[in-house]
N, C-alpha and C positions, 0 to 999 in steps of 0.2 A: 649501811643506808645513809644517804646524805642528810644534812641537817634539815633542809626543806622537805625532803621526802618524809622524814620522821615527824616533822611538825604537821604535815598534811595528814599523815596516817593516823596520828594521835587524835587529830580533830575529826577526821572522817570516821574514826572508829566509834564515835558517839552513836548510841542507838538510834538517834534521830537527829540529823543535821539541823533541821528546822528548829527543834527544841533547844539544841545547844546554842544556836545563834540567838534565839529568843531570850535565853538566859542572859546572854551578854547585853542585849538591848534592855532587858528589865533592870539589870544592875545599873546601867548608865541612867536610865530614866528615874529610878528610885533615888540615886545619888543626886541627880539634878534637882529633884523636888525637895529633898532633905536639906541640901545646901542653900537653896534659894537662888535668886538671880545674882550672878557674880558681879562684884564691883570692878572698877577699872584696874586695880592692882592685881586681882586674880587673873583677869584676862591678859594683861601685859606679861605676867609671870608665865603663862602658858605659851605665849608667843616667844618669849625669851628661851624657854626650854626647847622649842623647835629649832631655834638658832643654835643653841648649845649642841643639840643632836647632830646637825649637819656639819658643824665646824669640828667637833671632836671626832666624828666618825668619817671625815672626808676621805681618808685613805681607804677605809673599808668600803665606802661607797664606790670609789673608783674600781677597786678589785671586784666587787660584786657585779658592777655594770659590765666590766670586761668579760667576766665569766658568763654572763647572760648573752652577750653579743659576739663573743669570740674575738672581735677587735674593735676598739674605739679609742681614739686619742685621749689620754688622761686630762689634758688641758681642756679639751672640748667637753668632757664629762663634767668637770668643775664649772665650766662656763654656763652650761645649759641645765644642770641638775642642782647646783648649789647656789650660784650667784643669784638666780631669780628668787630663791627662797629668802636670801639675805636682804635683797632689795625690797621685796614685798613686806618683810618684817619691819624694816625701817619706816616704810610708808605707813603701815598700820600704827606703829608706836608714836609716830609724829601726829597723827590725826584722830586717833581713837577717842580721846577725851572729848573732842568737839562732836564727833559722830554720836556719842552717847547722850548728849544734851537733848532735853526736850525741845521740840520744834514748835514754837508758839505761832498760832494763827489767829486772825481776828474773828471773833464771833459774828454771826449774822445779826442784822437788825431784827428785833429791838434788843436782843440780849447784850449787844455791845454797849448799850446805854446804861445798863444796870449792874456792871461789874462782873459779868460772867467771863469765864476763861475757857479757852479751847486750845488744845495742844496735842502733839503727836509724840508718843514715846516708843522707841524701837526696843522691843523686848525679845529675848531668845525664844526659839521655837522648842528646844528640848534636846533631842538626839538627831544628829545629821548622819546619814549614810553616804559614803563616798566610794564610787567604783572607778578605778583608774586602769588605763591600758598599759601595754608593754613598751610603747615608744618613749615614755618619759615618766615612769611610775613614781619615782621619788618626788620630783618637783611638783607634779600634778597633785599627788596626795598631800604634801605638806602645805602647798599654797591653799588648797581647798580647806584643809584642817585649820590653818591660821585664820582664814575668813570666817569659818564657823566659830572658832574660839573668840574672835573679836566680837562676835554677836552674842557670846555668852553660852554657847552650846557645848554638848559633849559630842564625840565623833567616833564612828566606826568606819574603818577603811578596808575595803576588799581589794587586794592587790592581784594583778593579772597572773595567771598561772604560767604565762609565757615569759615571765621575769623571775624565775625561781630563786636565783641567788639574791637578787635585790629584795624579793619578798621575805626570804629567810632572814636577811639582815635586819629588816624593819621589824619583823615579828620577834626577833631575839633581843634587839638592842633598844627599841623604843620603850619597853617596860622599865628600863633604867631611868627614864626621864618622865614617864607618865604612868599613873595608876590606870588600870584597865577601865575604871569607872569614868576616866576622862577621855582616853584615847585607846581604842582597841584595834588591833590589826588581825584581819581574817585571811587565812590562806585556804586554797582549795581550787578544784577545777569546776567544770560546768555545773554540776549539781549543787555545789556550794554557792556559786554566783546566782543561780536561779533562786535558791532559798533566801539568799541575802536580799535580792530585789523584792521578794514577797514580804519582807518584814514591815511592820507598821511604823516606819520612821516618821519623824516630824517633817523631814525633807530628805529627798534622795537626789544625789548628783551622780550622773554617769558621763564618762568620757569614753568615746569609742566610735564604732560604726553605726550608721543609720539603721542598718538591718537589725542589729542587736538591740538598738534603742527602742524599736517598736515593741519588742518583747518586754524590755525593762519598764517602759511606760504602761503597758497593759497590766503587768504585775503590780505596779504602784497604784494604778487606778482602783484596784480591788480594795485598797485600804484608804482611798482618797488621799494618798500621799502626794504632795506637790513635788515636781521634779525640775531639775536643771539638766539640760542635755547639751553637752559640748561635743559636736560631731565633726564633720569635715566637709568633703565634697571637692569638686573640681574647681579650684580657685583660678580664675582667668587673669591674664595680663593683656590689657589693651595698650597697644603701641601706636601712637599717632604718627602721621606722616612727617611731622617736624621733630620727632624724638631723636635724641643723640643715640644712635644705634650701638656704638661701642660701650657707652655707659649702661644702656639698657640691658645689653647682653650680659655684661659683667654682673649686674645686680640680679638678673634672672637666674644665671648659673649659680651664683652664690646661694640664693634662696633654694634652688632646686637640689643642690648637692649637700646642703647642711644635713647632717645625720643621714647621709646617703639618700636624701629625699623622703625620709620617714618623719615628716612633720605635718601636722594637720593644716597649717596655713601656708605650706610651701606652694610656689607658683606651679600650677598643673599644666596649663597650656598657654601659648603666646599667640595672640591675634595681631597681625600687622599687615600693612599693604603688601600685596603679592610681589611687587617689584623689589621689595626690600629683603625678601627671604634669604637670598644668597649672601648678602652682606651681613645680615644678622648671624647666619650660620658660621661665617668666617670669624666673626668676633667671638662667638660662643666657643668655638674650638680653641681659639687663642687663650681665652680665659681659663678653660679647663686645663690646658697645658701649663699655664702660669700658676694655677692653684696647686697642681700636682706635678712638679718638675720630675724629669726622668731620674735624676740622681737620688730622689727621695721615694720614688715609686708611690704606692698607695699608703704610705706610713700615716698620713694625716686624714685618711678616708675611713669612714665607718663601715662596718659590715651590715648586711641585711639581717634583721633580727632573728628570723627563724628559717628553717629549711623550707617550710611551706611557702613563705613569702619570697624566698629566693627563687624557687621554681615558678612562682607566679610571674616574676619579672620576665623569665624566658617565654612563658606562655603569651604574655602581652605582646612581646616583640614578634614572636612567630605568627600570631594572628595578624599583626599589622603588615608583615611582609606578604603573607598570603593574600591580603586584600589590596596589594599594590602600593603601599606606602613606602617611601624612601627611609631607610634606617641607617643612621650614621653612628658608628661606635667609636669612641675615642679611648684608645688603650692607655691607661695610666698605670698599668702593672697590677691590676686588681688580682688578688689571690683567692681563687674560688674555694680553696680549702678553708679559708676564713670567712666564706660567704660574702666576699666583696664582689660587687657587680660593676663593671666598667660603665661610665656615663654614656648615655645614648641620646641622640637627637632624632626625632621622628617627624618627617615632613608630610603634612597634609594627609593624615590617616582618615579614612572615610568615617562618616558619622556612625555607622553601625559596627565599627571595630570595637574590640574590648577596651582599647586605650581611650576611646571617646565615650564609652558608656560607664566606665568605672574610674574611681579616684585612683591615680597611679600609685602614690605612696612609695615611690622608689626613685632612683637616679635617672629617670627618663623624662626629657622635656619635649613636649609636643609643640610644633610650630605650624600654624595655619595662616594662610593668606586670606585677605578680604579685599573687596573692591572699594568699599567706603565704610566709614565708622558706623553708620546706622545698621548696615548688614551685620557687623560684628556684635552690636548691641542686641539685635534681634536674635542672633544665634545663642548668646548667653541667656537671654530671657526665656528662650524656648526650653531650657533645661532647669534643673533644680537650683535653688538659691545657694550660692557658695558661702563658705565661712569667711573667705577673704577675697578681695578684688583689688587689682593693681592697675594703675594708669601711668604711662610714661609719655610725656609730651610737654611742649612749652605753652601751647595755646590754652588760656584759661577757659575760654568758651567751650572747647572740646572736652576739657577736664570736667566741667560742670555738666555737659551733655551726658557723659557716661555716668557720673554720680547720680544725677537726677532721674535717669531713665532705667537704672538698674537697682537691685536690692541685694545686699550681702551683709554678713555679720560685721565686717569692718572693711576699711579702705586705706590704702597707702598710695600716695602720689609721688612719682619719681623715686620710688623705693619699694622694697618688699619686706613684709613681716615686721617692720619696726613699730607698727602701731601696738603690737603686743607688749613691747618693752616699755611703753610709756605708763608711768605709775598712776596717772590720773585718768586714763582712758579705760572704760569697762571693756571686757572681752566676752564675746558670746556670738552665737549664730542666730540665724533666722530661717524659718521654714525647715527644709530638709537638712540644714547645717546646724540646727540646734534650737535651744529654747532657754532664754534667760542669760544674764550676764553675771560675771564675777571678776575677780583678780584686780582690776584697776579702779582707782578712785575709792568711793565708798560702796561700789556695786556689790562686793562680796558680803560686806557688813549688812547691807539692806536685803540681799538675797536670802540670808539665813536668819533674818529677824522678822518679827511681826510688827508692822506699823500700827500701833494701838491708838485709836482715837479716844481722847478723854475730854469730857465736858464738865466744868464745875460751875454750879449755879452761883449767881452774884447776890448782892445785898437785897434785891427785890425778888423774893422767892415766889410770888404769886403771878409772875409774868406769863408763865406757860398756862396758868389757869384760865387765861382769857379764852382759850380754845375749848374749855370744858362746857358741857351742856348744863342747864338749858341755854340754847343759843338765842341771842337777842341783839340789842343795839351795839354792844361792844364788838362782837365778832363781825357785825355788819360794817363797822368803821375800819376794822383791820382788813377785811376783804376789799373795801373800796380803795384803800391805800395800796394794796398789793396787786390787784387785778389791772395792771397797766404795763406798758412797755418801759 
């Protein structure tokens, strides 16, 4: 029996999965209350241990990721699974002391005249639950854990069952760096995920599909557990008439093919003037061939994560062909035995096709023509709000037209995906693409904190007593002063 299978079997052999999970939560909550609110040094130490884990285990992380995916370049794994963790840790360590300081605000009249103090103190919530998907389990788990640690919390992480080797590595290795009362890793399949979502966490964060998120949110609601949802959706690319098509195609292809398209903010479909489609397609083909030259084949190209998702790519294309869309496949030497899927461009699929109704989440880029920019804006607004939105063009007025008339989790102009890499920008969705932000700036610290309002009475302690009965001339004077614009 494999290590992960043994781990899952031992856990699921518990008489009651919910009881076993509740025991872990109770341990963390009890430890949190006994230790009290952690100071700066404790929080920084936990962040540092996250860094130690990924640096010391980087080779094992690469091996586990390749085992889960069949094929993924080692350099790419380190770039997207380890580097973001290190960069996020550096940002937290640099700013955490400032984030933890009380935020002073001015008391309202007349308390500001008699020495009263008002301020906001961000305090930890307690125990944070984190549920991570298969397309980047390690980075998503550790970034969320570091955000929760920065706020002073304990963390329980449920790792996707579709990343068994990575999940096993985390479950077996993280206990060398963290006591289970600080950070606990939970393995298991659907029944464990369901029980995990039903735990009375102080906050629950879920990354994954919108469909599953509805069940997660419903389960959390029964405990009044606040949630952060990082989902996805069909992230559009607006290409203006004055855009540099060669540059635009290169950036769109780069974003679409990173991780073989399995990224939540990857460009999903391109909207551009109909007369420019042929030129864009030509540039896109050239970019794909340049990225994956014939002498290297698909060596630098990731696999599709699971057999089910691999078959789904075929279904999406078959449906598009049946509905009359033009499908262009660029052969880069993808090896189907490794679940590699050749990049495809699909021109003008109909609105009712699977490609236009579902997030692609694979190496297929949709290209649709428009007659004018307002038509493109209206098309995007008729659908669900995306996690990311991209604009290519030189005209600032057109850029602002798109930004002002649409709504998305984030935006990049003349680039794709790079807003996620900016350490001071919060990351999150809106509407169908998510709820709440974390990762950048102090967003994660605040997301997993309670902003506690504190009032301290000043030297004149009877000032609030002016509102006490019996009412007479004093309150009449106060009301006269206040009842005006």
